[in-house]
C-alpha positions in Angstrom: 21.6 11.5 8.8 24.0 9.6 11.1 21.4 9.5 13.9 18.9 8.0 11.6 21.2 5.2 10.4 22.1 4.3 14.0 18.5 4.2 15.0 17.4 1.8 12.2 20.5 -0.4 12.3 20.0 -1.0 16.0 16.5 -2.3 15.5 17.6 -4.6 12.6 20.5 -5.9 14.7 18.1 -6.9 17.5 15.9 -8.8 15.0 18.9 -10.5 13.4 20.3 -11.6 16.8 16.9 -13.0 17.9 16.8 -15.2 14.8 13.3 -14.0 13.8 14.3 -13.2 10.3 14.5 -16.3 8.1 14.0 -17.0 4.5 10.6 -15.7 3.2 10.3 -18.6 0.7 7.6 -20.4 2.8 5.0 -17.7 2.0 3.1 -18.2 -1.4 3.2 -14.5 -2.4 5.4 -15.0 -5.5 5.3 -14.2 -9.2 3.5 -11.7 -11.3 0.3 -10.0 -10.1 -2.0 -7.8 -12.2 -2.5 -4.3 -10.8 -5.4 -2.1 -11.8 -6.9 -5.3 -13.2 -10.3 -5.1 -11.7 -13.3 -3.0 -12.7 -16.8 -2.3 -11.5 -19.9 -2.7 -13.6 -23.4 -1.8 -12.8 -26.6 -3.6 -14.0 -30.2 -3.1 -13.0 -30.5 -6.7 -12.2 -27.3 -7.3 -10.1 -26.3 -3.7 -9.1 -22.6 -2.9 -8.8 -20.3 -5.9 -9.4 -16.5 -6.2 -9.4 -14.8 -8.1 -12.2 -11.2 -9.2 -13.0 -9.8 -8.3 -16.4 -10.3 -11.6 -18.3 -7.3 -11.2 -20.5 -5.0 -10.6 -17.5 -6.6 -13.4 -15.5 -6.1 -15.9 -18.3 -2.5 -14.9 -19.1 -0.3 -17.9 -18.2 2.4 -15.4 -17.1 0.1 -14.0 -14.4 0.0 -15.6 -10.9 -2.7 -13.5 -9.4 -4.5 -10.2 -9.0 -3.8 -7.4 -6.6 -7.4 -6.5 -5.6 -7.8 -3.0 -4.2 -11.0 -1.2 -3.2 -11.9 1.8 -1.0 -13.3 1.4 2.5 -16.4 3.2 1.5 -17.0 0.6 -1.2 -17.4 -2.1 1.4 -18.8 -0.2 4.4 -20.9 2.7 3.1 -23.1 2.3 6.2 -21.6 2.0 9.7 -21.3 -1.6 10.6 -23.0 -2.9 7.4 -20.5 -4.8 5.2 -21.1 -5.5 1.5 -18.8 -8.4 0.7 -20.5 -9.6 -2.4 -18.2 -7.7 -4.8 -15.0 -9.0 -3.2 -16.5 -12.5 -3.0 -17.2 -12.4 -6.7 -13.8 -11.3 -7.9 -12.0 -13.7 -5.5 -14.1 -16.5 -6.9 -13.2 -15.5 -10.5 -9.5 -15.7 -9.6 -10.0 -19.0 -7.7 -11.7 -20.5 -10.8 -8.5 -20.3 -12.7 -6.4 -21.5 -9.8 -4.6 -18.2 -9.2 -4.3 -16.1 -6.1 -5.2 -12.7 -4.7 -3.6 -10.0 -2.5 -6.3 -8.1 -0.7 -6.2 -4.3 0.0 -9.0 -2.2 1.3 -7.9 1.5 1.6 -9.2 4.3 3.8 -7.6 7.7 3.2 -9.8 9.8 0.9 -12.0 6.7 0.4 -13.0 6.7 4.1 -16.8 6.6 4.4 -18.3 9.9 5.4 -20.2 8.4 8.3 -16.9 8.0 10.2 -16.7 11.8 10.7 -20.4 11.9 11.8 -19.4 9.4 14.5 -16.9 11.9 15.9 -13.6 11.0 14.2 -11.3 14.0 13.7 -10.2 14.7 10.2 -7.3 16.4 8.4 -8.1 18.5 5.3 -5.8 19.0 2.3 -6.1 20.2 -1.3 -6.3 17.5 -3.9 -3.5 17.7 -6.4 -3.7 14.5 -8.5 -5.1 14.0 -12.0 -7.3 11.1 -10.7 -9.6 10.6 -7.8 -11.5 13.6 -6.4 -11.9 16.8 -8.4 -8.6 18.8 -8.7 -8.3 21.5 -6.1 -11.2 20.1 -4.1 -10.8 19.9 -0.3 -10.4 16.3 0.9 -10.7 15.0 4.4 -8.9 11.9 5.8 -9.0 10.6 9.4 -6.2 11.3 11.8 -4.3 7.9 12.0 -4.2 8.1 15.8 -7.8 9.2 16.3 -9.5 6.8 18.7 -12.8 6.7 16.8 -11.1 6.0 13.6 -8.9 3.2 15.2 -11.9 1.6 16.8 -14.0 1.6 13.6 -11.1 0.6 11.3 -10.0 -2.2 13.5 -13.6 -3.5 13.7 -13.6 -3.5 9.9 -10.2 -5.4 9.7 -11.6 -8.0 12.1 -14.7 -8.5 10.0 -12.6 -8.8 6.9 -10.3 -11.3 8.5 -13.3 -13.4 9.7 -14.5 -13.6 6.1 -11.3 -14.1 4.2 -8.5 -15.5 6.4 -9.6 -19.1 5.7 -9.9 -18.5 2.0 -6.9 -20.1 0.3 -7.1 -17.9 -2.8 -6.1 -14.9 -0.6 -2.4 -15.2 0.0 -1.6 -11.7 1.3 -3.2 -8.7 2.8 -1.9 -5.1 2.6 -1.6 -3.2 5.8 -3.7 0.0 5.3 -4.8 2.7 7.7 -2.2 5.4 7.4 -3.2 6.5 4.0 -4.2 9.7 2.1 -4.2 9.5 -1.7 -3.8 5.8 -2.5 -2.5 2.5 -1.1 0.9 3.8 0.0 1.5 4.4 3.7 1.9 8.1 3.6 0.3 11.4 4.6 0.1 14.9 3.0 3.3 16.9 3.3 2.9 19.8 0.7 3.6 23.4 1.6 1.5 26.0 -0.4 1.8 23.9 -3.5 0.9 25.5 -6.8 -1.7 23.2 -8.4 -2.7 23.6 -12.0 -4.3 21.7 -14.9 -5.8 23.5 -17.8 -8.2 26.1 -16.5 -8.2 24.8 -12.9 -5.6 26.4 -10.7 -5.2 26.8 -6.9 -2.7 26.8 -4.1 -2.5 23.9 -1.6 -2.5 24.3 2.1 0.6 24.3 4.4 0.1 20.7 5.3 3.2 20.5 7.6 2.1 23.4 9.8 -1.4 22.1 9.8 -0.2 18.7 11.1 1.9 20.3 13.7 -1.1 22.4 14.9 -3.2 19.3 15.6 -0.5 17.6 17.6 1.2 15.4 15.0 4.4 13.6 16.1 6.3 10.9 14.4 6.0 8.6 17.4 2.2 9.1 17.4 1.9 8.0 13.7 4.2 5.1 14.2 2.3 3.9 17.2 -1.0 4.1 15.2 0.5 2.0 12.4 1.8 -0.6 14.8 -1.6 -1.0 16.5 -3.3 -1.3 13.1 -0.7 -3.8 11.9 -1.1 -5.9 15.0 -4.9 -6.1 14.3 -4.2 -7.3 10.8 -1.8 -10.0 12.2 -4.5 -11.3 14.6 -7.3 -11.0 12.0 -5.3 -12.7 9.2 -3.1 -15.2 11.1 -2.5 -17.3 8.0 -1.7 -14.6 5.5 1.4 -12.6 4.5 1.2 -9.0 5.8 2.5 -6.4 3.3 3.3 -2.7 3.9 3.4 -0.5 0.8 5.9 2.2 1.6 7.5 5.2 -0.2 11.0 6.6 0.2 9.6 9.5 2.3 5.9 10.1 2.4 5.5 11.9 5.8 5.5 15.5 6.9 8.9 16.5 8.2 8.0 16.6 11.9 10.1 14.7 14.5 9.3 12.6 17.5 8.7 15.7 19.6 6.4 17.5 17.1 9.2 19.8 15.8 9.3 20.7 12.1 12.7 20.0 10.5 14.2 20.3 7.0 13.8 17.0 5.1 17.0 15.3 3.9 17.8 13.8 0.5 16.5 12.0 -1.4 13.0 13.2 -0.2 13.5 16.9 0.6 10.5 18.2 2.4 9.5 14.8 3.7 10.3 12.6 6.7 12.1 9.4 5.7 12.7 8.3 9.3 9.0 7.4 9.9 9.2 5.1 6.8 12.3 3.4 8.0 10.9 3.0 11.5 7.7 1.5 10.3 9.6 -1.0 8.1 11.8 -2.0 11.0 8.8 -2.4 13.3 7.2 -4.8 10.7 10.4 -6.8 10.5 10.7 -6.9 14.2 7.1 -7.9 14.9 6.4 -10.3 12.0 9.8 -11.5 10.6 9.4 -13.6 7.4 5.7 -13.1 7.4 6.2 -9.4 6.7 6.3 -8.0 3.2 7.7 -4.7 1.9 6.3 -3.3 -1.3 7.5 -0.2 -3.3 5.3 1.2 -6.0 7.9 3.2 -7.8 9.7 0.7 -10.0 11.1 2.5 -13.1 13.3 1.5 -16.0 16.6 2.9 -14.8 18.7 2.9 -11.6 18.7 0.0 -9.2 15.4 0.2 -7.4 15.0 1.3 -3.8 18.1 0.5 -1.7 16.1 0.1 1.5 13.8 -2.5 -0.1 16.7 -4.3 -1.8 18.5 -4.6 1.6 15.7 -6.8 2.9 15.6 -9.2 -0.1 15.8 -12.8 1.0 15.0 -12.0 4.6 11.4 -10.9 4.3 8.9 -10.8 1.4 9.7 -8.0 -1.1 7.7 -6.8 -4.0 7.8 -4.0 -6.6 5.0 -2.3 -8.5 5.9 -0.3 -11.6 5.3 3.4 -11.2 3.0 3.3 -14.2 2.3 1.3 -17.3 5.7 1.2 -19.0 5.3 -0.2 -22.5 8.6 -0.7 -24.2 10.5 0.3 -21.0 9.1 -2.6 -19.1 11.9 -5.1 -19.9 14.5 -2.8 -18.3 12.3 -2.3 -15.2 11.9 -6.1 -14.9 15.7 -6.6 -15.1 16.1 -4.2 -12.2 13.5 -5.9 -10.1 14.8 -9.4 -10.7 18.3 -8.3 -10.1 17.2 -7.0 -6.7 15.9 -10.5 -5.9 12.3 -9.4 -5.3 9.7 -12.1 -4.7 6.8 -10.6 -6.7 5.9 -7.9 -9.1 2.7 -6.0 -9.7 2.3 -4.9 -13.3 -0.4 -2.7 -15.0 -3.0 -4.4 -17.2 -1.9 -2.7 -20.4 1.6 -4.2 -20.0 0.2 -7.6 -19.1 -2.0 -7.6 -22.2 0.7 -6.4 -24.6 1.8 -9.3 -26.9 5.2 -7.7 -27.4 6.0 -7.8 -23.7 5.0 -11.4 -22.9 8.5 -12.9 -23.5 10.1 -10.4 -21.1 7.4 -11.0 -18.5 7.8 -14.8 -18.8 11.5 -14.5 -18.3 11.1 -12.3 -15.2 8.4 -14.6 -13.8 10.8 -17.6 -14.2 13.4 -15.7 -12.1 10.9 -14.9 -9.4 9.8 -18.5 -8.9 
């Protein structure tokens, strides 16, 4: 643990001495954003369309919408981009003078044509109650695979060409190293027992499987840095947000050696997370944002994120819809001096929570 602390503090010290970290207040990514507040609807006349939840959108306590879709939703055919759905929802938000954070996620939502183009994939067993069928085998691209990087970077460039000049879009999430959702993380289970009702199975040994295909921490970090640089060039006027977890990576070190993960994320590699955050701060300073999707109603938040408050953009998303526990979670987030919060639609539409949300919003402004 001592080596990890020295490694991260050295990077932060370089950034501080260079003067590249300054207050993040100049970036407009502030306030309350609705998460899970978009939905698709199909009609024979218009096909599939993307809509924002009207009740969330018209809530005076809401500053914007966190728009998230899968890569395959936009580029189901190689090189053919379907922007109409994103255009539509961004226009809906613009019509009420609010803003958008934009996130297109690969991971399990990578279009199947990528693998037909020769990209190497990693297989794991699905263990979540949402998304693909429980116990099904899911394939994600290797983050460092050259075919994936070329195609994903081409997509980022096309997305930037379309939306960087749009003033409604104030931030973009850095995606590319993903598996199950928007968080920057990869499978790390080891023969997990998966069960729900009549469906039961055993997961793969993801850690050994990663090692067998040449995974190293440095290789993943290098891929993330290349992807982030492409976002920076493609979206020169937007905040760049990395959604991170406490751990989230298989416990494999710089040299490809498996090790025992340390607390608080036993069985996971925390150093990759810390290194990626430090790289973002080093490369982008006040333009860089750090988001944690695990805000709960007790404790003090994530200490790593809290340590960056006031230096870069910081944001929290609640771990789930929280109902009566939301006010306590809001107090934790505002006490950590976070810049923005992403809250679930059911909380944002609950009349009993509006006073607490309004108070928190006032403290974020």
